[in-house]
A tleap script that builds the chain and sets N, CA, C and O, in Angstrom:
source leaprc.protein.ff14SB
mol = sequence {
  NMET PRO VAL VAL LEU TYR HIE ASN PRO ARG
  CYS ARG THR SER ARG THR ALA LEU ALA LEU
  LEU GLN LYS ARG GLY ILE GLU PRO GLN ILE
  VAL GLU TYR LEU LYS THR PRO PRO SER VAL
  ALA GLU LEU THR ARG ILE LEU LYS LEU LEU
  LYS LEU SER PRO ARG ALA LEU LEU ARG PRO
  LYS GLU ALA LYS GLU ALA GLY LEU THR LYS
  PRO GLY LEU SER ASP ASN GLN ILE ILE ALA
  GLY MET VAL LYS HIE PRO ILE ALA ILE GLU
  ARG PRO ILE ALA LEU ASN GLY GLY ARG ALA
  ALA LEU GLY ARG PRO ALA GLU LYS VAL LEU
  THR VAL CLEU
}
set mol.1.N position { 0.851 -1.182 0.000 }
set mol.1.CA position { 0.000 0.000 0.000 }
set mol.1.C position { 0.896 1.244 0.000 }
set mol.1.O position { 1.777 1.373 0.849 }
set mol.2.N position { 0.672 2.153 -0.945 }
set mol.2.CA position { 1.530 3.342 -1.020 }
set mol.2.C position { 1.215 4.338 0.095 }
set mol.2.O position { 0.131 4.331 0.679 }
set mol.3.N position { 2.185 5.179 0.362 }
set mol.3.CA position { 1.959 6.296 1.280 }
set mol.3.C position { 1.002 7.260 0.581 }
set mol.3.O position { 1.163 7.564 -0.601 }
set mol.4.N position { 0.018 7.728 1.316 }
set mol.4.CA position { -0.949 8.698 0.802 }
set mol.4.C position { -0.699 10.006 1.529 }
set mol.4.O position { -0.544 10.029 2.750 }
set mol.5.N position { -0.661 11.094 0.774 }
set mol.5.CA position { -0.454 12.405 1.378 }
set mol.5.C position { -1.623 13.303 1.017 }
set mol.5.O position { -1.829 13.635 -0.150 }
set mol.6.N position { -2.394 13.698 2.037 }
set mol.6.CA position { -3.434 14.714 1.845 }
set mol.6.C position { -2.689 16.040 1.822 }
set mol.6.O position { -2.089 16.457 2.812 }
set mol.7.N position { -2.745 16.685 0.674 }
set mol.7.CA position { -1.797 17.736 0.333 }
set mol.7.C position { -2.497 18.964 -0.223 }
set mol.7.O position { -3.493 18.866 -0.940 }
set mol.8.N position { -1.953 20.122 0.125 }
set mol.8.CA position { -2.363 21.381 -0.473 }
set mol.8.C position { -1.099 22.000 -1.065 }
set mol.8.O position { -0.236 22.462 -0.319 }
set mol.9.N position { -0.975 22.016 -2.394 }
set mol.9.CA position { 0.256 22.511 -3.005 }
set mol.9.C position { 0.550 23.981 -2.715 }
set mol.9.O position { 1.671 24.437 -2.942 }
set mol.10.N position { -0.423 24.722 -2.223 }
set mol.10.CA position { -0.196 26.136 -1.894 }
set mol.10.C position { 0.341 26.328 -0.480 }
set mol.10.O position { 0.701 27.438 -0.091 }
set mol.11.N position { 0.392 25.242 0.284 }
set mol.11.CA position { 0.826 25.301 1.682 }
set mol.11.C position { 2.308 24.944 1.786 }
set mol.11.O position { 2.726 23.879 1.331 }
set mol.12.N position { 3.087 25.817 2.375 }
set mol.12.CA position { 4.529 25.588 2.509 }
set mol.12.C position { 4.821 24.325 3.312 }
set mol.12.O position { 5.691 23.544 2.927 }
set mol.13.N position { 4.118 24.109 4.412 }
set mol.13.CA position { 4.360 22.924 5.236 }
set mol.13.C position { 4.034 21.655 4.462 }
set mol.13.O position { 4.749 20.657 4.565 }
set mol.14.N position { 2.964 21.693 3.693 }
set mol.14.CA position { 2.582 20.543 2.887 }
set mol.14.C position { 3.637 20.255 1.811 }
set mol.14.O position { 3.992 19.100 1.578 }
set mol.15.N position { 4.126 21.296 1.168 }
set mol.15.CA position { 5.188 21.116 0.158 }
set mol.15.C position { 6.465 20.575 0.794 }
set mol.15.O position { 7.155 19.750 0.196 }
set mol.16.N position { 6.779 21.034 1.996 }
set mol.16.CA position { 7.960 20.546 2.706 }
set mol.16.C position { 7.809 19.067 3.045 }
set mol.16.O position { 8.751 18.292 2.884 }
set mol.17.N position { 6.629 18.677 3.512 }
set mol.17.CA position { 6.375 17.270 3.837 }
set mol.17.C position { 6.542 16.395 2.594 }
set mol.17.O position { 7.161 15.332 2.657 }
set mol.18.N position { 5.995 16.839 1.478 }
set mol.18.CA position { 6.137 16.090 0.225 }
set mol.18.C position { 7.612 15.952 -0.147 }
set mol.18.O position { 8.053 14.870 -0.535 }
set mol.19.N position { 8.367 17.024 -0.035 }
set mol.19.CA position { 9.791 16.987 -0.372 }
set mol.19.C position { 10.555 16.037 0.547 }
set mol.19.O position { 11.463 15.339 0.094 }
set mol.20.N position { 10.203 16.002 1.819 }
set mol.20.CA position { 10.860 15.094 2.760 }
set mol.20.C position { 10.629 13.631 2.363 }
set mol.20.O position { 11.543 12.809 2.421 }
set mol.21.N position { 9.399 13.327 1.963 }
set mol.21.CA position { 9.091 11.961 1.516 }
set mol.21.C position { 9.863 11.632 0.235 }
set mol.21.O position { 10.457 10.561 0.115 }
set mol.22.N position { 9.845 12.556 -0.707 }
set mol.22.CA position { 10.530 12.328 -1.982 }
set mol.22.C position { 12.037 12.179 -1.782 }
set mol.22.O position { 12.676 11.394 -2.483 }
set mol.23.N position { 12.605 12.913 -0.846 }
set mol.23.CA position { 14.033 12.820 -0.559 }
set mol.23.C position { 14.402 11.415 -0.092 }
set mol.23.O position { 15.541 10.977 -0.254 }
set mol.24.N position { 13.440 10.720 0.482 }
set mol.24.CA position { 13.657 9.349 0.947 }
set mol.24.C position { 13.227 8.321 -0.108 }
set mol.24.O position { 13.106 7.131 0.181 }
set mol.25.N position { 13.000 8.804 -1.329 }
set mol.25.CA position { 12.656 7.905 -2.430 }
set mol.25.C position { 11.210 7.467 -2.463 }
set mol.25.O position { 10.868 6.505 -3.151 }
set mol.26.N position { 10.365 8.148 -1.739 }
set mol.26.CA position { 8.946 7.790 -1.674 }
set mol.26.C position { 8.147 8.781 -2.510 }
set mol.26.O position { 8.188 9.988 -2.273 }
set mol.27.N position { 7.427 8.259 -3.482 }
set mol.27.CA position { 6.502 9.065 -4.279 }
set mol.27.C position { 5.095 8.754 -3.783 }
set mol.27.O position { 4.474 7.797 -4.246 }
set mol.28.N position { 4.592 9.546 -2.853 }
set mol.28.CA position { 3.280 9.240 -2.282 }
set mol.28.C position { 2.148 9.451 -3.283 }
set mol.28.O position { 2.273 10.199 -4.253 }
set mol.29.N position { 1.059 8.774 -3.015 }
set mol.29.CA position { -0.173 9.051 -3.750 }
set mol.29.C position { -0.684 10.380 -3.193 }
set mol.29.O position { -0.980 10.487 -2.003 }
set mol.30.N position { -0.786 11.376 -4.048 }
set mol.30.CA position { -1.199 12.712 -3.620 }
set mol.30.C position { -2.712 12.836 -3.716 }
set mol.30.O position { -3.315 12.512 -4.739 }
set mol.31.N position { -3.309 13.310 -2.632 }
set mol.31.CA position { -4.728 13.643 -2.631 }
set mol.31.C position { -4.804 15.141 -2.374 }
set mol.31.O position { -4.562 15.602 -1.259 }
set mol.32.N position { -5.142 15.894 -3.411 }
set mol.32.CA position { -5.350 17.329 -3.224 }
set mol.32.C position { -6.752 17.484 -2.637 }
set mol.32.O position { -7.745 17.605 -3.355 }
set mol.33.N position { -6.791 17.475 -1.316 }
set mol.33.CA position { -8.058 17.373 -0.606 }
set mol.33.C position { -8.987 18.571 -0.826 }
set mol.33.O position { -10.184 18.470 -0.558 }
set mol.34.N position { -8.467 19.685 -1.302 }
set mol.34.CA position { -9.356 20.807 -1.618 }
set mol.34.C position { -10.143 20.526 -2.894 }
set mol.34.O position { -11.274 20.987 -3.042 }
set mol.35.N position { -9.547 19.770 -3.816 }
set mol.35.CA position { -10.222 19.389 -5.059 }
set mol.35.C position { -11.035 18.119 -4.873 }
set mol.35.O position { -12.103 17.965 -5.466 }
set mol.36.N position { -10.523 17.200 -4.042 }
set mol.36.CA position { -11.179 15.915 -3.794 }
set mol.36.C position { -11.255 15.706 -2.284 }
set mol.36.O position { -10.413 15.012 -1.714 }
set mol.37.N position { -12.252 16.297 -1.635 }
set mol.37.CA position { -12.342 16.164 -0.179 }
set mol.37.C position { -12.590 14.715 0.232 }
set mol.37.O position { -13.221 13.955 -0.503 }
set mol.38.N position { -12.091 14.337 1.406 }
set mol.38.CA position { -12.386 12.987 1.888 }
set mol.38.C position { -13.874 12.862 2.196 }
set mol.38.O position { -14.545 13.847 2.500 }
set mol.39.N position { -14.370 11.642 2.112 }
set mol.39.CA position { -15.759 11.385 2.490 }
set mol.39.C position { -15.857 11.411 4.018 }
set mol.39.O position { -14.843 11.440 4.716 }
set mol.40.N position { -17.074 11.400 4.514 }
set mol.40.CA position { -17.279 11.330 5.962 }
set mol.40.C position { -16.602 10.076 6.507 }
set mol.40.O position { -15.927 10.131 7.535 }
set mol.41.N position { -16.778 8.950 5.825 }
set mol.41.CA position { -16.182 7.688 6.288 }
set mol.41.C position { -14.655 7.764 6.288 }
set mol.41.O position { -14.016 7.320 7.242 }
set mol.42.N position { -14.069 8.318 5.233 }
set mol.42.CA position { -12.613 8.407 5.149 }
set mol.42.C position { -12.072 9.361 6.206 }
set mol.42.O position { -11.060 9.066 6.842 }
set mol.43.N position { -12.721 10.487 6.400 }
set mol.43.CA position { -12.259 11.445 7.405 }
set mol.43.C position { -12.379 10.845 8.812 }
set mol.43.O position { -11.510 11.058 9.658 }
set mol.44.N position { -13.440 10.109 9.053 }
set mol.44.CA position { -13.611 9.434 10.341 }
set mol.44.C position { -12.482 8.428 10.558 }
set mol.44.O position { -11.934 8.336 11.657 }
set mol.45.N position { -12.133 7.674 9.513 }
set mol.45.CA position { -11.038 6.700 9.601 }
set mol.45.C position { -9.708 7.412 9.877 }
set mol.45.O position { -8.920 6.957 10.706 }
set mol.46.N position { -9.465 8.512 9.192 }
set mol.46.CA position { -8.230 9.280 9.390 }
set mol.46.C position { -8.142 9.789 10.826 }
set mol.46.O position { -7.089 9.698 11.456 }
set mol.47.N position { -9.239 10.322 11.338 }
set mol.47.CA position { -9.254 10.827 12.715 }
set mol.47.C position { -8.931 9.718 13.710 }
set mol.47.O position { -8.197 9.938 14.673 }
set mol.48.N position { -9.484 8.518 13.476 }
set mol.48.CA position { -9.187 7.386 14.373 }
set mol.48.C position { -7.718 7.017 14.304 }
set mol.48.O position { -7.092 6.761 15.333 }
set mol.49.N position { -7.153 6.988 13.089 }
set mol.49.CA position { -5.736 6.664 12.943 }
set mol.49.C position { -4.848 7.722 13.604 }
set mol.49.O position { -3.823 7.396 14.202 }
set mol.50.N position { -5.246 8.973 13.490 }
set mol.50.CA position { -4.492 10.064 14.108 }
set mol.50.C position { -4.699 10.138 15.622 }
set mol.50.O position { -3.918 10.759 16.343 }
set mol.51.N position { -5.770 9.489 16.083 }
set mol.51.CA position { -6.157 9.546 17.500 }
set mol.51.C position { -6.435 10.991 17.916 }
set mol.51.O position { -6.023 11.456 18.978 }
set mol.52.N position { -7.160 11.682 17.019 }
set mol.52.CA position { -7.531 13.075 17.269 }
set mol.52.C position { -9.040 13.235 17.212 }
set mol.52.O position { -9.734 12.485 16.526 }
set mol.53.N position { -9.534 14.220 17.938 }
set mol.53.CA position { -10.939 14.593 17.817 }
set mol.53.C position { -11.087 15.455 16.565 }
set mol.53.O position { -10.108 16.033 16.091 }
set mol.54.N position { -12.295 15.543 16.031 }
set mol.54.CA position { -12.477 16.422 14.873 }
set mol.54.C position { -12.034 17.860 15.139 }
set mol.54.O position { -11.435 18.493 14.269 }
set mol.55.N position { -12.321 18.373 16.320 }
set mol.55.CA position { -11.920 19.758 16.638 }
set mol.55.C position { -10.396 19.926 16.588 }
set mol.55.O position { -9.907 21.000 16.236 }
set mol.56.N position { -9.654 18.889 16.933 }
set mol.56.CA position { -8.197 18.969 16.948 }
set mol.56.C position { -7.599 19.008 15.541 }
set mol.56.O position { -6.431 19.358 15.372 }
set mol.57.N position { -8.395 18.653 14.537 }
set mol.57.CA position { -7.908 18.650 13.156 }
set mol.57.C position { -8.397 19.876 12.377 }
set mol.57.O position { -8.264 19.937 11.155 }
set mol.58.N position { -8.954 20.834 13.084 }
set mol.58.CA position { -9.452 22.052 12.436 }
set mol.58.C position { -8.372 23.127 12.382 }
set mol.58.O position { -7.603 23.304 13.327 }
set mol.59.N position { -8.332 23.830 11.275 }
set mol.59.CA position { -7.505 25.034 11.148 }
set mol.59.C position { -8.336 26.170 11.760 }
set mol.59.O position { -9.436 26.439 11.277 }
set mol.60.N position { -7.853 26.832 12.787 }
set mol.60.CA position { -8.688 27.789 13.535 }
set mol.60.C position { -9.382 28.858 12.691 }
set mol.60.O position { -10.599 29.015 12.786 }
set mol.61.N position { -8.651 29.577 11.887 }
set mol.61.CA position { -9.244 30.679 11.123 }
set mol.61.C position { -10.290 30.154 10.131 }
set mol.61.O position { -11.408 30.664 10.064 }
set mol.62.N position { -9.914 29.143 9.377 }
set mol.62.CA position { -10.811 28.601 8.356 }
set mol.62.C position { -12.028 27.924 8.988 }
set mol.62.O position { -13.133 27.996 8.451 }
set mol.63.N position { -11.820 27.268 10.128 }
set mol.63.CA position { -12.935 26.624 10.825 }
set mol.63.C position { -13.931 27.663 11.325 }
set mol.63.O position { -15.143 27.462 11.243 }
set mol.64.N position { -13.418 28.765 11.840 }
set mol.64.CA position { -14.306 29.835 12.319 }
set mol.64.C position { -15.115 30.409 11.159 }
set mol.64.O position { -16.319 30.633 11.280 }
set mol.65.N position { -14.435 30.645 10.026 }
set mol.65.CA position { -15.136 31.172 8.853 }
set mol.65.C position { -16.210 30.209 8.342 }
set mol.65.O position { -17.228 30.641 7.801 }
set mol.66.N position { -15.984 28.910 8.514 }
set mol.66.CA position { -16.952 27.902 8.062 }
set mol.66.C position { -18.017 27.614 9.110 }
set mol.66.O position { -18.914 26.807 8.865 }
set mol.67.N position { -17.938 28.255 10.268 }
set mol.67.CA position { -18.921 28.051 11.316 }
set mol.67.C position { -18.736 26.755 12.086 }
set mol.67.O position { -19.689 26.231 12.663 }
set mol.68.N position { -17.504 26.231 12.099 }
set mol.68.CA position { -17.257 24.939 12.738 }
set mol.68.C position { -16.697 25.042 14.151 }
set mol.68.O position { -16.337 24.026 14.746 }
set mol.69.N position { -16.619 26.247 14.695 }
set mol.69.CA position { -16.069 26.407 16.046 }
set mol.69.C position { -17.150 26.646 17.095 }
set mol.69.O position { -16.845 26.922 18.255 }
set mol.70.N position { -18.394 26.540 16.692 }
set mol.70.CA position { -19.491 26.749 17.646 }
set mol.70.C position { -19.438 25.663 18.726 }
set mol.70.O position { -19.282 24.483 18.412 }
set mol.71.N position { -19.567 26.055 19.983 }
set mol.71.CA position { -19.422 25.107 21.093 }
set mol.71.C position { -20.385 23.910 21.053 }
set mol.71.O position { -20.007 22.820 21.482 }
set mol.72.N position { -21.582 24.074 20.565 }
set mol.72.CA position { -22.568 23.003 20.630 }
set mol.72.C position { -22.500 21.969 19.517 }
set mol.72.O position { -23.291 21.026 19.517 }
set mol.73.N position { -21.586 22.116 18.575 }
set mol.73.CA position { -21.527 21.179 17.456 }
set mol.73.C position { -21.010 19.817 17.899 }
set mol.73.O position { -20.047 19.724 18.660 }
set mol.74.N position { -21.658 18.764 17.415 }
set mol.74.CA position { -21.213 17.403 17.707 }
set mol.74.C position { -20.043 17.039 16.800 }
set mol.74.O position { -19.775 17.720 15.811 }
set mol.75.N position { -19.358 15.968 17.146 }
set mol.75.CA position { -18.268 15.487 16.296 }
set mol.75.C position { -18.770 15.198 14.886 }
set mol.75.O position { -18.105 15.536 13.907 }
set mol.76.N position { -19.941 14.574 14.780 }
set mol.76.CA position { -20.494 14.261 13.454 }
set mol.76.C position { -20.778 15.527 12.649 }
set mol.76.O position { -20.557 15.551 11.438 }
set mol.77.N position { -21.259 16.566 13.301 }
set mol.77.CA position { -21.521 17.826 12.611 }
set mol.77.C position { -20.211 18.476 12.157 }
set mol.77.O position { -20.138 19.044 11.067 }
set mol.78.N position { -19.199 18.388 12.985 }
set mol.78.CA position { -17.899 18.969 12.614 }
set mol.78.C position { -17.307 18.202 11.433 }
set mol.78.O position { -16.796 18.812 10.494 }
set mol.79.N position { -17.370 16.881 11.471 }
set mol.79.CA position { -16.845 16.073 10.371 }
set mol.79.C position { -17.593 16.402 9.082 }
set mol.79.O position { -16.968 16.579 8.036 }
set mol.80.N position { -18.908 16.485 9.140 }
set mol.80.CA position { -19.693 16.837 7.943 }
set mol.80.C position { -19.285 18.219 7.433 }
set mol.80.O position { -19.193 18.432 6.224 }
set mol.81.N position { -19.041 19.151 8.345 }
set mol.81.CA position { -18.610 20.487 7.958 }
set mol.81.C position { -17.225 20.491 7.332 }
set mol.81.O position { -16.958 21.268 6.416 }
set mol.82.N position { -16.348 19.632 7.818 }
set mol.82.CA position { -15.002 19.526 7.257 }
set mol.82.C position { -15.056 18.971 5.832 }
set mol.82.O position { -14.290 19.392 4.966 }
set mol.83.N position { -15.951 18.039 5.603 }
set mol.83.CA position { -16.118 17.485 4.257 }
set mol.83.C position { -16.659 18.562 3.316 }
set mol.83.O position { -16.245 18.663 2.162 }
set mol.84.N position { -17.588 19.361 3.830 }
set mol.84.CA position { -18.178 20.436 3.021 }
set mol.84.C position { -17.209 21.594 2.817 }
set mol.84.O position { -17.227 22.244 1.771 }
set mol.85.N position { -16.364 21.853 3.810 }
set mol.85.CA position { -15.400 22.952 3.773 }
set mol.85.C position { -14.000 22.385 4.038 }
set mol.85.O position { -13.447 22.605 5.116 }
set mol.86.N position { -13.421 21.664 3.079 }
set mol.86.CA position { -12.137 20.999 3.334 }
set mol.86.C position { -10.988 21.953 3.667 }
set mol.86.O position { -9.975 21.524 4.219 }
set mol.87.N position { -11.131 23.226 3.343 }
set mol.87.CA position { -10.094 24.198 3.691 }
set mol.87.C position { -9.904 24.263 5.210 }
set mol.87.O position { -8.857 24.700 5.686 }
set mol.88.N position { -10.909 23.832 5.966 }
set mol.88.CA position { -10.845 23.856 7.424 }
set mol.88.C position { -10.050 22.688 8.003 }
set mol.88.O position { -9.800 22.655 9.208 }
set mol.89.N position { -9.646 21.722 7.161 }
set mol.89.CA position { -8.887 20.560 7.630 }
set mol.89.C position { -7.403 20.918 7.692 }
set mol.89.O position { -6.833 21.442 6.736 }
set mol.90.N position { -6.796 20.623 8.833 }
set mol.90.CA position { -5.356 20.849 8.990 }
set mol.90.C position { -4.592 19.924 8.047 }
set mol.90.O position { -5.038 18.812 7.765 }
set mol.91.N position { -3.461 20.376 7.570 }
set mol.91.CA position { -2.673 19.602 6.620 }
set mol.91.C position { -1.198 19.812 6.882 }
set mol.91.O position { -0.806 20.727 7.607 }
set mol.92.N position { -0.385 18.958 6.284 }
set mol.92.CA position { -0.654 17.750 5.507 }
set mol.92.C position { -0.918 16.556 6.420 }
set mol.92.O position { -0.568 16.567 7.600 }
set mol.93.N position { -1.533 15.542 5.858 }
set mol.93.CA position { -1.776 14.298 6.576 }
set mol.93.C position { -1.184 13.174 5.731 }
set mol.93.O position { -1.485 13.051 4.544 }
set mol.94.N position { -0.342 12.360 6.356 }
set mol.94.CA position { 0.249 11.213 5.674 }
set mol.94.C position { -0.348 9.933 6.233 }
set mol.94.O position { -0.514 9.789 7.444 }
set mol.95.N position { -0.669 9.001 5.336 }
set mol.95.CA position { -1.203 7.696 5.716 }
set mol.95.C position { -0.328 6.617 5.111 }
set mol.95.O position { 0.148 6.747 3.984 }
set mol.96.N position { -0.123 5.563 5.860 }
set mol.96.CA position { 0.617 4.417 5.353 }
set mol.96.C position { 0.128 3.195 6.105 }
set mol.96.O position { 0.447 3.005 7.279 }
set mol.97.N position { -0.657 2.357 5.411 }
set mol.97.CA position { -1.225 1.196 6.079 }
set mol.97.C position { -2.139 1.644 7.205 }
set mol.97.O position { -3.069 2.421 6.984 }
set mol.98.N position { -1.882 1.165 8.390 }
set mol.98.CA position { -2.701 1.522 9.544 }
set mol.98.C position { -2.129 2.654 10.366 }
set mol.98.O position { -2.483 2.814 11.534 }
set mol.99.N position { -1.246 3.444 9.768 }
set mol.99.CA position { -0.644 4.564 10.489 }
set mol.99.C position { -0.964 5.876 9.800 }
set mol.99.O position { -1.149 5.936 8.585 }
set mol.100.N position { -1.026 6.925 10.604 }
set mol.100.CA position { -1.289 8.265 10.068 }
set mol.100.C position { -0.518 9.275 10.895 }
set mol.100.O position { -0.236 9.056 12.073 }
set mol.101.N position { -0.183 10.390 10.250 }
set mol.101.CA position { 0.510 11.469 10.949 }
set mol.101.C position { 0.088 12.800 10.363 }
set mol.101.O position { -0.032 12.956 9.148 }
set mol.102.N position { -0.132 13.747 11.242 }
set mol.102.CA position { -0.380 15.125 10.847 }
set mol.102.C position { 0.979 15.798 10.753 }
set mol.102.O position { 1.732 15.822 11.727 }
set mol.103.N position { 1.291 16.335 9.606 }
set mol.103.CA position { 2.611 16.918 9.357 }
set mol.103.C position { 2.780 18.309 9.914 }
set mol.103.O position { 3.080 19.237 9.163 }
set mol.104.N position { 2.598 18.479 11.187 }
set mol.104.CA position { 2.820 19.746 11.887 }
set mol.104.C position { 3.753 19.488 13.048 }
set mol.104.O position { 3.274 19.102 14.114 }
set mol.105.N position { 5.024 19.671 12.917 }
set mol.105.CA position { 5.772 20.143 11.764 }
set mol.105.C position { 5.854 19.068 10.674 }
set mol.105.O position { 5.500 17.909 10.892 }
set mol.106.N position { 6.322 19.480 9.512 }
set mol.106.CA position { 6.352 18.619 8.336 }
set mol.106.C position { 7.067 17.300 8.580 }
set mol.106.O position { 6.673 16.277 8.018 }
set mol.107.N position { 8.100 17.298 9.398 }
set mol.107.CA position { 8.888 16.091 9.663 }
set mol.107.C position { 8.062 14.959 10.273 }
set mol.107.O position { 8.463 13.797 10.198 }
set mol.108.N position { 6.942 15.272 10.861 }
set mol.108.CA position { 6.104 14.234 11.484 }
set mol.108.C position { 5.555 13.244 10.462 }
set mol.108.O position { 5.195 12.125 10.828 }
set mol.109.N position { 5.481 13.635 9.178 }
set mol.109.CA position { 4.986 12.681 8.175 }
set mol.109.C position { 5.912 11.478 8.066 }
set mol.109.O position { 5.484 10.407 7.634 }
set mol.110.N position { 7.158 11.636 8.445 }
set mol.110.CA position { 8.117 10.531 8.353 }
set mol.110.C position { 7.825 9.427 9.354 }
set mol.110.O position { 8.358 8.326 9.218 }
set mol.111.N position { 7.000 9.688 10.349 }
set mol.111.CA position { 6.690 8.674 11.349 }
set mol.111.C position { 5.816 7.553 10.807 }
set mol.111.O position { 5.678 6.516 11.456 }
set mol.112.N position { 5.223 7.737 9.628 }
set mol.112.CA position { 4.391 6.671 9.057 }
set mol.112.C position { 5.216 5.688 8.227 }
set mol.112.O position { 4.687 4.674 7.771 }
set mol.113.N position { 6.493 5.970 8.027 }
set mol.113.CA position { 7.343 5.105 7.202 }
set mol.113.C position { 7.763 3.859 7.961 }
set mol.113.O position { 8.481 3.019 7.418 }
savepdb mol mol.pdb
quit
């Protein structure tokens, strides 16, 4: 199973994570999640692999603009909102088999190797 990188080419950290993988000879399967957002099921699976709550995977500014920081929202509502507004998802995210890492800092993507 190839390494999968949820990637935003406009993000410096995401580009750095990709370069780190490539430097190690790994050409990950790139998912430009802004063009192809994960499904609710896929995002739920990613969150479980990351061992994070949906709120922990939100980009603060973008989440606020999308209305995803309201205190009363359930995890399911936040996940649905992230699918609808993928810009609110923190990036990059690397997956490899049953492992996942949020690349903040970018070097953390190497932990899935």
